py3Dmol code that shows the C-alpha trace and the ligand (Angstrom):
import py3Dmol

protein = """\
ATOM      1  CA  MET A   1       0.000   0.000   0.000  1.00  0.00           C
ATOM      2  CA  LYS A   2       1.134   3.573  -0.623  1.00  0.00           C
ATOM      3  CA  ILE A   3      -0.377   7.059  -0.283  1.00  0.00           C
ATOM      4  CA  ILE A   4      -0.921   8.795  -3.639  1.00  0.00           C
ATOM      5  CA  GLY A   5      -2.937  11.857  -2.589  1.00  0.00           C
ATOM      6  CA  THR A   6      -3.528  13.934   0.527  1.00  0.00           C
ATOM      7  CA  GLY A   7      -5.883  16.766   1.441  1.00  0.00           C
ATOM      8  CA  SER A   8      -6.882  18.713   4.528  1.00  0.00           C
ATOM      9  CA  ALA A   9      -9.391  21.344   5.577  1.00  0.00           C
ATOM     10  CA  LEU A  10      -9.689  23.548   8.629  1.00  0.00           C
ATOM     11  CA  PRO A  11     -12.641  25.694   9.658  1.00  0.00           C
ATOM     12  CA  ALA A  12     -12.301  29.390   8.809  1.00  0.00           C
ATOM     13  CA  LEU A  13     -12.506  30.636  12.396  1.00  0.00           C
ATOM     14  CA  ARG A  14      -9.104  30.827  14.138  1.00  0.00           C
ATOM     15  CA  VAL A  15      -9.226  31.239  17.908  1.00  0.00           C
ATOM     16  CA  THR A  16      -6.102  32.205  19.871  1.00  0.00           C
ATOM     17  CA  ASN A  17      -5.325  31.499  23.522  1.00  0.00           C
ATOM     18  CA  ASP A  18      -5.956  35.170  24.287  1.00  0.00           C
ATOM     19  CA  ASP A  19      -9.426  34.851  22.725  1.00  0.00           C
ATOM     20  CA  LEU A  20     -10.175  31.987  25.161  1.00  0.00           C
ATOM     21  CA  ALA A  21      -8.821  33.951  28.133  1.00  0.00           C
ATOM     22  CA  LYS A  22     -11.620  36.490  27.535  1.00  0.00           C
ATOM     23  CA  PHE A  23     -14.223  34.036  28.890  1.00  0.00           C
ATOM     24  CA  LEU A  24     -12.242  31.248  30.611  1.00  0.00           C
ATOM     25  CA  ASP A  25      -9.986  31.420  33.680  1.00  0.00           C
ATOM     26  CA  THR A  26      -6.889  30.635  31.614  1.00  0.00           C
ATOM     27  CA  SER A  27      -3.972  32.398  29.941  1.00  0.00           C
ATOM     28  CA  ASP A  28      -1.814  32.228  26.837  1.00  0.00           C
ATOM     29  CA  GLU A  29       1.145  31.564  29.131  1.00  0.00           C
ATOM     30  CA  TRP A  30      -0.492  28.496  30.777  1.00  0.00           C
ATOM     31  CA  ILE A  31      -1.722  26.945  27.529  1.00  0.00           C
ATOM     32  CA  THR A  32       1.516  27.564  25.617  1.00  0.00           C
ATOM     33  CA  THR A  33       3.867  26.250  28.300  1.00  0.00           C
ATOM     34  CA  ARG A  34       1.712  23.216  29.251  1.00  0.00           C
ATOM     35  CA  THR A  35       0.717  22.153  25.716  1.00  0.00           C
ATOM     36  CA  GLY A  36       2.506  24.119  22.982  1.00  0.00           C
ATOM     37  CA  ILE A  37      -0.885  25.206  21.579  1.00  0.00           C
ATOM     38  CA  GLN A  38      -1.152  28.839  20.437  1.00  0.00           C
ATOM     39  CA  ALA A  39      -4.345  28.702  18.356  1.00  0.00           C
ATOM     40  CA  ARG A  40      -6.989  26.328  17.002  1.00  0.00           C
ATOM     41  CA  HIS A  41      -9.699  26.429  14.310  1.00  0.00           C
ATOM     42  CA  LEU A  42     -13.334  26.014  15.358  1.00  0.00           C
ATOM     43  CA  LEU A  43     -16.398  25.164  13.296  1.00  0.00           C
ATOM     44  CA  SER A  44     -18.770  28.125  13.264  1.00  0.00           C
ATOM     45  CA  THR A  45     -20.217  29.068   9.871  1.00  0.00           C
ATOM     46  CA  GLU A  46     -19.461  25.683   8.239  1.00  0.00           C
ATOM     47  CA  ASP A  47     -20.155  22.201   9.612  1.00  0.00           C
ATOM     48  CA  LEU A  48     -18.073  19.030   9.933  1.00  0.00           C
ATOM     49  CA  TYR A  49     -19.518  17.615   6.710  1.00  0.00           C
ATOM     50  CA  ASP A  50     -18.286  20.659   4.738  1.00  0.00           C
ATOM     51  CA  ILE A  51     -14.664  20.274   5.840  1.00  0.00           C
ATOM     52  CA  ALA A  52     -14.843  16.468   5.485  1.00  0.00           C
ATOM     53  CA  VAL A  53     -15.916  16.869   1.846  1.00  0.00           C
ATOM     54  CA  ASP A  54     -13.333  19.595   1.210  1.00  0.00           C
ATOM     55  CA  ALA A  55     -10.402  17.471   2.508  1.00  0.00           C
ATOM     56  CA  SER A  56     -11.631  14.408   0.577  1.00  0.00           C
ATOM     57  CA  VAL A  57     -12.075  16.215  -2.747  1.00  0.00           C
ATOM     58  CA  LYS A  58      -8.548  17.675  -2.408  1.00  0.00           C
ATOM     59  CA  ALA A  59      -7.053  14.221  -1.659  1.00  0.00           C
ATOM     60  CA  ILE A  60      -8.789  12.616  -4.667  1.00  0.00           C
ATOM     61  CA  LYS A  61      -7.672  15.472  -6.922  1.00  0.00           C
ATOM     62  CA  ALA A  62      -4.069  15.126  -5.687  1.00  0.00           C
ATOM     63  CA  SER A  63      -4.172  11.355  -6.347  1.00  0.00           C
ATOM     64  CA  GLY A  64      -4.939  11.902 -10.039  1.00  0.00           C
ATOM     65  CA  LEU A  65      -7.825   9.431  -9.802  1.00  0.00           C
ATOM     66  CA  ARG A  66     -11.439  10.130 -10.694  1.00  0.00           C
ATOM     67  CA  PRO A  67     -14.001   9.727  -7.882  1.00  0.00           C
ATOM     68  CA  ASP A  68     -15.452   6.683  -9.690  1.00  0.00           C
ATOM     69  CA  GLN A  69     -12.050   4.966  -9.388  1.00  0.00           C
ATOM     70  CA  ILE A  70     -12.243   5.022  -5.568  1.00  0.00           C
ATOM     71  CA  ASP A  71     -13.352   1.530  -4.462  1.00  0.00           C
ATOM     72  CA  PHE A  72     -13.992   2.171  -0.789  1.00  0.00           C
ATOM     73  CA  LEU A  73     -14.438   4.989   1.736  1.00  0.00           C
ATOM     74  CA  LEU A  74     -13.029   4.449   5.215  1.00  0.00           C
ATOM     75  CA  VAL A  75     -13.913   7.155   7.737  1.00  0.00           C
ATOM     76  CA  SER A  76     -12.447   7.785  11.185  1.00  0.00           C
ATOM     77  CA  ASN A  77     -14.646   9.911  13.444  1.00  0.00           C
ATOM     78  CA  VAL A  78     -15.186   9.958  17.192  1.00  0.00           C
ATOM     79  CA  ALA A  79     -18.557  11.747  17.208  1.00  0.00           C
ATOM     80  CA  ASN A  80     -20.673  14.055  15.096  1.00  0.00           C
ATOM     81  CA  LEU A  81     -24.262  15.224  15.103  1.00  0.00           C
ATOM     82  CA  HIS A  82     -25.447  11.914  13.660  1.00  0.00           C
ATOM     83  CA  VAL A  83     -25.198   8.710  15.627  1.00  0.00           C
ATOM     84  CA  THR A  84     -26.675   7.133  12.507  1.00  0.00           C
ATOM     85  CA  PRO A  85     -26.155   7.105   9.580  1.00  0.00           C
ATOM     86  CA  GLY A  86     -22.380   6.967   9.707  1.00  0.00           C
ATOM     87  CA  LEU A  87     -20.300   9.886   8.475  1.00  0.00           C
ATOM     88  CA  SER A  88     -19.204   7.838   5.438  1.00  0.00           C
ATOM     89  CA  ALA A  89     -22.820   7.577   4.280  1.00  0.00           C
ATOM     90  CA  ILE A  90     -23.473  11.276   4.927  1.00  0.00           C
ATOM     91  CA  VAL A  91     -20.525  12.541   2.858  1.00  0.00           C
ATOM     92  CA  GLN A  92     -20.268   9.803   0.161  1.00  0.00           C
ATOM     93  CA  LYS A  93     -22.493  11.498  -2.426  1.00  0.00           C
ATOM     94  CA  ARG A  94     -21.109  15.005  -1.793  1.00  0.00           C
ATOM     95  CA  ILE A  95     -17.557  13.728  -2.421  1.00  0.00           C
ATOM     96  CA  GLY A  96     -18.817  12.268  -5.699  1.00  0.00           C
ATOM     97  CA  LEU A  97     -18.347   8.640  -4.701  1.00  0.00           C
ATOM     98  CA  THR A  98     -20.597   5.659  -5.406  1.00  0.00           C
ATOM     99  CA  CYS A  99     -18.518   3.040  -3.566  1.00  0.00           C
ATOM    100  CA  ALA A 100     -19.330   1.450  -0.206  1.00  0.00           C
ATOM    101  CA  GLY A 101     -17.844   2.706   3.027  1.00  0.00           C
ATOM    102  CA  LEU A 102     -17.682   2.281   6.755  1.00  0.00           C
ATOM    103  CA  ASP A 103     -16.930   4.303   9.871  1.00  0.00           C
ATOM    104  CA  ILE A 104     -14.475   3.435  12.613  1.00  0.00           C
ATOM    105  CA  ASN A 105     -14.027   4.977  16.035  1.00  0.00           C
ATOM    106  CA  VAL A 106     -10.644   4.304  17.556  1.00  0.00           C
ATOM    107  CA  ALA A 107     -10.442   7.819  19.017  1.00  0.00           C
ATOM    108  CA  CYS A 108      -7.300   9.765  18.118  1.00  0.00           C
ATOM    109  CA  ALA A 109      -5.614   6.557  16.879  1.00  0.00           C
ATOM    110  CA  GLY A 110      -8.202   6.236  14.075  1.00  0.00           C
ATOM    111  CA  PHE A 111      -5.907   7.181  11.192  1.00  0.00           C
ATOM    112  CA  VAL A 112      -3.289   4.498  11.875  1.00  0.00           C
ATOM    113  CA  ASN A 113      -6.043   1.926  12.484  1.00  0.00           C
ATOM    114  CA  ALA A 114      -7.698   2.901   9.189  1.00  0.00           C
ATOM    115  CA  LEU A 115      -4.357   2.442   7.395  1.00  0.00           C
ATOM    116  CA  MET A 116      -4.110  -1.061   8.843  1.00  0.00           C
ATOM    117  CA  LEU A 117      -7.657  -1.880   7.642  1.00  0.00           C
ATOM    118  CA  ALA A 118      -7.046  -0.434   4.173  1.00  0.00           C
ATOM    119  CA  ASP A 119      -3.835  -2.464   3.822  1.00  0.00           C
ATOM    120  CA  GLY A 120      -5.712  -5.631   4.831  1.00  0.00           C
ATOM    121  CA  MET A 121      -8.595  -4.898   2.430  1.00  0.00           C
ATOM    122  CA  MET A 122      -6.155  -4.448  -0.445  1.00  0.00           C
ATOM    123  CA  LYS A 123      -4.264  -7.628   0.370  1.00  0.00           C
ATOM    124  CA  ALA A 124      -7.570  -9.545   0.534  1.00  0.00           C
ATOM    125  CA  GLY A 125      -8.542  -8.154  -2.891  1.00  0.00           C
ATOM    126  CA  HIS A 126     -11.612  -6.232  -1.653  1.00  0.00           C
ATOM    127  CA  ALA A 127     -10.466  -2.829  -2.923  1.00  0.00           C
ATOM    128  CA  LYS A 128      -7.632  -1.211  -4.876  1.00  0.00           C
ATOM    129  CA  ASN A 129      -8.058   2.533  -4.310  1.00  0.00           C
ATOM    130  CA  ILE A 130      -9.321   3.571  -0.879  1.00  0.00           C
ATOM    131  CA  LEU A 131     -10.125   7.042   0.447  1.00  0.00           C
ATOM    132  CA  ILE A 132      -9.355   7.352   4.155  1.00  0.00           C
ATOM    133  CA  LEU A 133     -11.038  10.379   5.718  1.00  0.00           C
ATOM    134  CA  CYS A 134     -10.447  11.540   9.308  1.00  0.00           C
ATOM    135  CA  ALA A 135     -12.946  14.264  10.207  1.00  0.00           C
ATOM    136  CA  GLU A 136     -13.286  15.438  13.777  1.00  0.00           C
ATOM    137  CA  GLU A 137     -15.075  18.094  15.810  1.00  0.00           C
ATOM    138  CA  PRO A 138     -13.819  17.462  19.371  1.00  0.00           C
ATOM    139  CA  THR A 139     -14.686  21.034  20.363  1.00  0.00           C
ATOM    140  CA  LYS A 140     -18.359  19.959  20.180  1.00  0.00           C
ATOM    141  CA  TYR A 141     -18.019  17.550  23.101  1.00  0.00           C
ATOM    142  CA  CYS A 142     -16.053  19.721  25.510  1.00  0.00           C
ATOM    143  CA  ASP A 143     -17.673  21.646  28.340  1.00  0.00           C
ATOM    144  CA  TRP A 144     -16.968  25.272  27.342  1.00  0.00           C
ATOM    145  CA  LYS A 145     -17.667  26.541  30.850  1.00  0.00           C
ATOM    146  CA  GLU A 146     -14.571  24.625  32.032  1.00  0.00           C
ATOM    147  CA  ARG A 147     -10.946  25.304  31.118  1.00  0.00           C
ATOM    148  CA  ASP A 148      -9.494  21.809  31.510  1.00  0.00           C
ATOM    149  CA  CYS A 149     -10.472  20.246  28.120  1.00  0.00           C
ATOM    150  CA  SER A 150     -11.835  23.065  25.971  1.00  0.00           C
ATOM    151  CA  VAL A 151      -8.464  24.800  25.502  1.00  0.00           C
ATOM    152  CA  LEU A 152      -6.839  21.636  24.105  1.00  0.00           C
ATOM    153  CA  PHE A 153      -8.895  20.840  21.029  1.00  0.00           C
ATOM    154  CA  GLY A 154      -9.534  22.099  17.511  1.00  0.00           C
ATOM    155  CA  ASP A 155     -11.698  20.911  14.603  1.00  0.00           C
ATOM    156  CA  GLY A 156     -10.312  19.674  11.289  1.00  0.00           C
ATOM    157  CA  ALA A 157     -10.276  17.057   8.560  1.00  0.00           C
ATOM    158  CA  GLY A 158      -7.484  15.202   6.795  1.00  0.00           C
ATOM    159  CA  ALA A 159      -7.793  12.669   3.981  1.00  0.00           C
ATOM    160  CA  VAL A 160      -5.520  10.366   2.004  1.00  0.00           C
ATOM    161  CA  VAL A 161      -5.990   8.153  -1.044  1.00  0.00           C
ATOM    162  CA  VAL A 162      -4.160   4.835  -0.776  1.00  0.00           C
ATOM    163  CA  THR A 163      -3.503   2.307  -3.506  1.00  0.00           C
ATOM    164  CA  GLU A 164      -1.430  -0.816  -4.082  1.00  0.00           C
ATOM    165  CA  GLY A 165       2.284  -0.476  -3.353  1.00  0.00           C
ATOM    166  CA  THR A 166       4.938  -1.583  -0.884  1.00  0.00           C
ATOM    167  CA  ALA A 167       5.484   1.592   1.170  1.00  0.00           C
ATOM    168  CA  PHE A 168       3.420   0.506   4.198  1.00  0.00           C
ATOM    169  CA  LYS A 169       5.775  -1.834   6.042  1.00  0.00           C
ATOM    170  CA  ASP A 170       4.374  -2.659   9.459  1.00  0.00           C
ATOM    171  CA  VAL A 171       1.814  -1.675  12.079  1.00  0.00           C
ATOM    172  CA  LYS A 172       1.401  -2.234  15.823  1.00  0.00           C
ATOM    173  CA  LEU A 173      -1.824  -1.698  17.749  1.00  0.00           C
ATOM    174  CA  THR A 174      -2.365  -1.602  21.531  1.00  0.00           C
ATOM    175  CA  MET A 175      -5.524  -1.435  23.648  1.00  0.00           C
ATOM    176  CA  ILE A 176      -5.620  -1.175  27.440  1.00  0.00           C
ATOM    177  CA  SER A 177      -9.272  -1.042  28.430  1.00  0.00           C
ATOM    178  CA  ASP A 178      -9.802   1.955  30.753  1.00  0.00           C
ATOM    179  CA  ARG A 179     -12.926   4.005  30.061  1.00  0.00           C
ATOM    180  CA  ASP A 180     -12.267   6.530  32.827  1.00  0.00           C
ATOM    181  CA  VAL A 181      -9.044   7.988  31.466  1.00  0.00           C
ATOM    182  CA  LEU A 182     -10.927   9.880  28.704  1.00  0.00           C
ATOM    183  CA  TYR A 183     -14.620   9.641  27.815  1.00  0.00           C
ATOM    184  CA  TYR A 184     -17.624  11.465  26.422  1.00  0.00           C
ATOM    185  CA  GLU A 185     -21.215  10.246  26.838  1.00  0.00           C
ATOM    186  CA  ARG A 186     -24.039  11.367  24.574  1.00  0.00           C
ATOM    187  CA  GLY A 187     -27.559  11.519  25.988  1.00  0.00           C
ATOM    188  CA  MET A 188     -29.980   8.730  25.045  1.00  0.00           C
ATOM    189  CA  GLU A 189     -33.745   8.414  24.990  1.00  0.00           C
ATOM    190  CA  THR A 190     -35.257   6.989  28.155  1.00  0.00           C
ATOM    191  CA  THR A 191     -37.614   3.990  28.019  1.00  0.00           C
ATOM    192  CA  PRO A 192     -40.669   3.842  30.324  1.00  0.00           C
ATOM    193  CA  PHE A 193     -38.840   1.077  32.206  1.00  0.00           C
ATOM    194  CA  GLU A 194     -35.949   3.216  33.438  1.00  0.00           C
ATOM    195  CA  LYS A 195     -35.967   5.460  36.484  1.00  0.00           C
ATOM    196  CA  GLU A 196     -33.490   8.082  35.397  1.00  0.00           C
ATOM    197  CA  TYR A 197     -33.106  10.154  32.278  1.00  0.00           C
ATOM    198  CA  ILE A 198     -29.780   9.224  30.677  1.00  0.00           C
ATOM    199  CA  LYS A 199     -28.221  12.590  30.008  1.00  0.00           C
ATOM    200  CA  GLY A 200     -24.925  13.208  28.308  1.00  0.00           C
ATOM    201  CA  GLN A 201     -21.587  13.927  29.912  1.00  0.00           C
ATOM    202  CA  PRO A 202     -19.153  16.308  28.208  1.00  0.00           C
ATOM    203  CA  LEU A 203     -15.583  15.118  27.816  1.00  0.00           C
ATOM    204  CA  VAL A 204     -13.969  13.933  31.049  1.00  0.00           C
ATOM    205  CA  MET A 205     -10.214  13.511  31.123  1.00  0.00           C
ATOM    206  CA  LYS A 206      -7.669  12.345  33.670  1.00  0.00           C
ATOM    207  CA  GLY A 207      -5.002  14.540  32.117  1.00  0.00           C
ATOM    208  CA  LYS A 208      -1.927  13.516  34.072  1.00  0.00           C
ATOM    209  CA  GLU A 209      -2.640   9.782  33.834  1.00  0.00           C
ATOM    210  CA  LEU A 210      -3.363  10.065  30.110  1.00  0.00           C
ATOM    211  CA  PHE A 211      -0.143  12.031  29.642  1.00  0.00           C
ATOM    212  CA  ARG A 212       1.977   9.364  31.353  1.00  0.00           C
ATOM    213  CA  THR A 213       0.312   6.430  29.556  1.00  0.00           C
ATOM    214  CA  ALA A 214       0.521   8.184  26.194  1.00  0.00           C
ATOM    215  CA  VAL A 215       4.258   8.749  26.541  1.00  0.00           C
ATOM    216  CA  SER A 216       5.112   5.262  27.801  1.00  0.00           C
ATOM    217  CA  GLU A 217       2.804   3.235  25.495  1.00  0.00           C
ATOM    218  CA  SER A 218       3.551   5.239  22.336  1.00  0.00           C
ATOM    219  CA  ALA A 219       7.294   4.956  22.965  1.00  0.00           C
ATOM    220  CA  LYS A 220       6.875   1.220  23.610  1.00  0.00           C
ATOM    221  CA  ASP A 221       4.955   0.756  20.333  1.00  0.00           C
ATOM    222  CA  ILE A 222       7.496   2.737  18.321  1.00  0.00           C
ATOM    223  CA  ASN A 223      10.496   0.965  19.834  1.00  0.00           C
ATOM    224  CA  ALA A 224       8.874  -2.455  19.250  1.00  0.00           C
ATOM    225  CA  LEU A 225       8.174  -1.507  15.629  1.00  0.00           C
ATOM    226  CA  LEU A 226      11.768  -0.350  15.109  1.00  0.00           C
ATOM    227  CA  LYS A 227      13.222  -3.458  16.782  1.00  0.00           C
ATOM    228  CA  ARG A 228      11.228  -5.985  14.794  1.00  0.00           C
ATOM    229  CA  ASN A 229      12.186  -4.223  11.549  1.00  0.00           C
ATOM    230  CA  GLY A 230      15.888  -4.117  12.462  1.00  0.00           C
ATOM    231  CA  LEU A 231      15.917  -0.291  12.641  1.00  0.00           C
ATOM    232  CA  GLN A 232      17.319   2.313  15.038  1.00  0.00           C
ATOM    233  CA  HIS A 233      15.846   5.764  15.637  1.00  0.00           C
ATOM    234  CA  GLY A 234      18.614   7.262  13.476  1.00  0.00           C
ATOM    235  CA  ASP A 235      17.267   5.337  10.445  1.00  0.00           C
ATOM    236  CA  ILE A 236      13.935   7.194  10.650  1.00  0.00           C
ATOM    237  CA  ASP A 237      13.487  10.473   8.755  1.00  0.00           C
ATOM    238  CA  TRP A 238      10.203  11.592  10.352  1.00  0.00           C
ATOM    239  CA  PHE A 239       8.325  10.653  13.498  1.00  0.00           C
ATOM    240  CA  MET A 240       4.809  11.933  12.742  1.00  0.00           C
ATOM    241  CA  LEU A 241       3.092  11.746  16.118  1.00  0.00           C
ATOM    242  CA  HIS A 242      -0.470  12.513  17.167  1.00  0.00           C
ATOM    243  CA  GLN A 243      -0.677  16.194  18.060  1.00  0.00           C
ATOM    244  CA  ALA A 244      -2.147  16.250  21.579  1.00  0.00           C
ATOM    245  CA  ASN A 245       0.526  18.059  23.558  1.00  0.00           C
ATOM    246  CA  LYS A 246       4.043  19.190  22.562  1.00  0.00           C
ATOM    247  CA  ARG A 247       5.261  17.948  25.961  1.00  0.00           C
ATOM    248  CA  ILE A 248       3.906  14.463  25.156  1.00  0.00           C
ATOM    249  CA  ILE A 249       5.782  14.536  21.830  1.00  0.00           C
ATOM    250  CA  ASP A 250       8.948  15.613  23.690  1.00  0.00           C
ATOM    251  CA  GLY A 251       8.431  12.829  26.268  1.00  0.00           C
ATOM    252  CA  ILE A 252       8.168  10.193  23.516  1.00  0.00           C
ATOM    253  CA  ARG A 253      11.226  11.667  21.781  1.00  0.00           C
ATOM    254  CA  HIS A 254      13.304  11.437  24.960  1.00  0.00           C
ATOM    255  CA  ILE A 255      12.611   7.676  25.155  1.00  0.00           C
ATOM    256  CA  VAL A 256      12.772   6.836  21.423  1.00  0.00           C
ATOM    257  CA  GLY A 257      15.624   9.215  20.551  1.00  0.00           C
ATOM    258  CA  GLY A 258      16.450  11.572  17.700  1.00  0.00           C
ATOM    259  CA  PRO A 259      16.503  15.354  17.318  1.00  0.00           C
ATOM    260  CA  ASP A 260      13.484  17.644  17.752  1.00  0.00           C
ATOM    261  CA  GLU A 261      13.529  18.437  13.970  1.00  0.00           C
ATOM    262  CA  LYS A 262      12.517  14.829  13.194  1.00  0.00           C
ATOM    263  CA  TYR A 263       9.338  15.254  15.271  1.00  0.00           C
ATOM    264  CA  PRO A 264       7.277  17.786  13.271  1.00  0.00           C
ATOM    265  CA  THR A 265       4.360  19.626  14.881  1.00  0.00           C
ATOM    266  CA  VAL A 266       1.247  21.496  13.831  1.00  0.00           C
ATOM    267  CA  ILE A 267      -0.273  21.531  17.327  1.00  0.00           C
ATOM    268  CA  GLN A 268       0.780  25.163  17.801  1.00  0.00           C
ATOM    269  CA  LYS A 269      -1.582  26.155  14.944  1.00  0.00           C
ATOM    270  CA  TYR A 270      -4.447  23.680  15.247  1.00  0.00           C
ATOM    271  CA  GLY A 271      -4.549  22.186  18.786  1.00  0.00           C
ATOM    272  CA  ASN A 272      -5.578  18.544  19.120  1.00  0.00           C
ATOM    273  CA  THR A 273      -7.737  17.613  16.109  1.00  0.00           C
ATOM    274  CA  SER A 274      -8.054  13.972  17.242  1.00  0.00           C
ATOM    275  CA  SER A 275      -7.608  11.396  14.443  1.00  0.00           C
ATOM    276  CA  ALA A 276      -7.272  14.182  11.851  1.00  0.00           C
ATOM    277  CA  SER A 277      -4.012  15.479  13.353  1.00  0.00           C
ATOM    278  CA  ILE A 278      -1.566  13.189  11.501  1.00  0.00           C
ATOM    279  CA  PRO A 279      -3.207  13.364   8.041  1.00  0.00           C
ATOM    280  CA  ILE A 280      -3.453  17.177   8.316  1.00  0.00           C
ATOM    281  CA  MET A 281       0.258  17.369   9.200  1.00  0.00           C
ATOM    282  CA  LEU A 282       1.174  14.880   6.449  1.00  0.00           C
ATOM    283  CA  ASP A 283      -0.728  16.952   3.879  1.00  0.00           C
ATOM    284  CA  GLU A 284       1.189  20.098   4.899  1.00  0.00           C
ATOM    285  CA  MET A 285       4.550  18.312   4.898  1.00  0.00           C
ATOM    286  CA  ILE A 286       3.922  16.895   1.414  1.00  0.00           C
ATOM    287  CA  ALA A 287       2.853  20.344   0.156  1.00  0.00           C
ATOM    288  CA  ASP A 288       6.096  21.779   1.627  1.00  0.00           C
ATOM    289  CA  GLY A 289       8.184  19.125  -0.176  1.00  0.00           C
ATOM    290  CA  LYS A 290       9.445  17.650   3.118  1.00  0.00           C
ATOM    291  CA  VAL A 291       8.332  14.078   2.401  1.00  0.00           C
ATOM    292  CA  LYS A 292      10.540  12.349  -0.174  1.00  0.00           C
ATOM    293  CA  ALA A 293      10.624   8.914  -1.811  1.00  0.00           C
ATOM    294  CA  GLY A 294      12.739   6.424   0.139  1.00  0.00           C
ATOM    295  CA  GLN A 295      12.298   8.182   3.501  1.00  0.00           C
ATOM    296  CA  LYS A 296      11.455   6.015   6.472  1.00  0.00           C
ATOM    297  CA  ILE A 297       8.516   7.415   8.402  1.00  0.00           C
ATOM    298  CA  VAL A 298       6.938   6.359  11.689  1.00  0.00           C
ATOM    299  CA  MET A 299       3.380   7.461  12.520  1.00  0.00           C
ATOM    300  CA  SER A 300       2.078   6.982  16.047  1.00  0.00           C
ATOM    301  CA  ALA A 301      -1.108   8.032  17.836  1.00  0.00           C
ATOM    302  CA  PHE A 302      -2.930   7.385  21.108  1.00  0.00           C
ATOM    303  CA  GLY A 303      -6.319   8.191  22.523  1.00  0.00           C
ATOM    304  CA  ALA A 304      -9.398   7.287  24.526  1.00  0.00           C
ATOM    305  CA  GLY A 305      -9.648   3.595  25.221  1.00  0.00           C
ATOM    306  CA  PHE A 306      -6.772   3.634  26.108  1.00  0.00           C
ATOM    307  CA  VAL A 307      -5.579   2.868  22.566  1.00  0.00           C
ATOM    308  CA  SER A 308      -2.340   3.463  20.759  1.00  0.00           C
ATOM    309  CA  ALA A 309      -1.145   2.596  17.275  1.00  0.00           C
ATOM    310  CA  ALA A 310       2.082   2.977  15.332  1.00  0.00           C
ATOM    311  CA  CYS A 311       3.082   2.192  11.765  1.00  0.00           C
ATOM    312  CA  LEU A 312       6.192   2.243   9.618  1.00  0.00           C
ATOM    313  CA  TRP A 313       6.570   3.439   6.007  1.00  0.00           C
ATOM    314  CA  GLU A 314       9.314   3.483   3.410  1.00  0.00           C
ATOM    315  CA  TRP A 315       7.833   6.268   1.315  1.00  0.00           C
ATOM    316  CA  GLU A 316       6.846   5.795  -2.327  1.00  0.00           C
ATOM    317  CA  PHE A 317       4.918   8.278  -4.468  1.00  0.00           C
TER     318      PHE A 317
END
"""
ligand_1 = """\
48
UT7
O -5.823 13.051 22.367
C -5.772 12.721 23.725
C -6.402 13.832 24.529
N -5.783 14.409 25.665
C -4.475 14.422 26.053
O -3.603 13.851 25.465
C -4.150 15.212 27.279
C -3.022 14.600 28.124
N -2.738 15.449 29.266
C -2.164 16.684 29.146
O -1.845 17.105 28.048
C -1.912 17.493 30.396
O -2.097 16.685 31.530
C -2.827 18.756 30.482
C -2.404 19.774 29.438
C -4.282 18.390 30.286
C -2.670 19.412 31.843
O -1.308 19.712 32.097
P -0.670 19.357 33.535
O 0.715 19.847 33.531
O -0.874 17.885 33.751
O -1.523 20.274 34.481
P -2.357 19.857 35.775
O -3.501 18.977 35.422
O -1.372 19.379 36.787
O -2.931 21.228 36.250
C -2.112 22.145 36.902
C -2.936 23.333 37.320
C -4.184 22.985 38.130
O -4.307 23.968 39.128
P -3.841 23.671 40.638
O -4.700 22.540 41.091
O -2.379 23.324 40.556
O -4.106 24.982 41.334
C -5.311 23.146 37.138
O -6.516 23.496 37.756
O -3.394 24.046 36.168
C -4.812 24.283 36.284
N -5.383 24.293 34.953
C -5.394 25.405 34.200
N -4.952 26.659 34.430
C -5.105 27.570 33.425
C -5.958 23.280 34.267
N -6.338 23.718 33.059
C -6.014 25.030 32.990
C -6.150 26.029 31.995
N -5.691 27.265 32.257
N -6.712 25.784 30.810
"""
view = py3Dmol.view(width=600, height=400)
view.addModel(protein, "pdb")
view.setStyle({"model": 0}, {"cartoon": {"style": "trace"}})
view.addModel(ligand_1, "xyz")
view.setStyle({"model": 1}, {"stick": {}})
view.zoomTo()
view.show()
């Protein structure tokens, strides 16, 4: 499998830390030093479906394929307005696709999990050209009266078109079941047989615990991936990590090794865009000419579950 087209889309509204400090008990200094985030983009005039379509259309255009040559649509999304139908069904027609699709929810690790599924589908002969779309609006499930989660997230979409090739070398997935570390509950209808109305619960996060687990498990995944492929950190050109906190990226780097320049970031501009963070960054790095054929690239992400996932590429165009 290889990636032949990328695209990304951010909402028009850019919100800085100072903008947040106007209505939350927070400061640019706190957010910048604790997370590295300086700004994020928030959905306001457009909706998630608009940016999902925008990123997808750009990725298909960049791939050189026509929409009717896409065999399958694989979507990663944690939550959106619709519980059903899935996001893939909502955006399929607007992207110009007629193929089947499905949605996955592996939190912020959705992109790497989707890559693993796409690779398996290709090897099994189910599809040749697959559009992977990661579209997320985490700002819609934060409590905006509280400062603990709302300052961390941003909305965004990233998409890639994958086809047959040998660039995708290996993948490692981890799940450690622990709902309490990070969760969001949507409200549900109440039957006449229940006593209490089941109301929703905005995002709850045990920040410090999540921080520690993210650093140790991501580093473990990456080191295991390197070891079983006979590689050292110096052999890797880019470590493209999930953009949740610059200090988490630094923590992983201290264990795995390598200079800061090999660990690119977009978190300062976009905050944590959940599973869209790596494909958005990849799209920008390809546009900037930073990704070159033959480079070895590690991608690694973690999120609610607790889940983490890492994969290894030897890049082909
Ligand atoms: O995609 C996965 C999603 N989430 C993550 O990966 C998050 C992982 N965790 C983290 O990134 C960090 O734990 C946080 C950025 C969430 C918090 O950083 P921290 O260094 O662990 O801070 P803390 O929780 O120890 O909080 C320190 C203080 C507390 O005040 P007191 O109790 O020391 O007086 C908080 O109430 O900072 C306070 N605080 C804030 N202050 C200003 C918490 N949030 C804010 C805020 N602005 N936004």
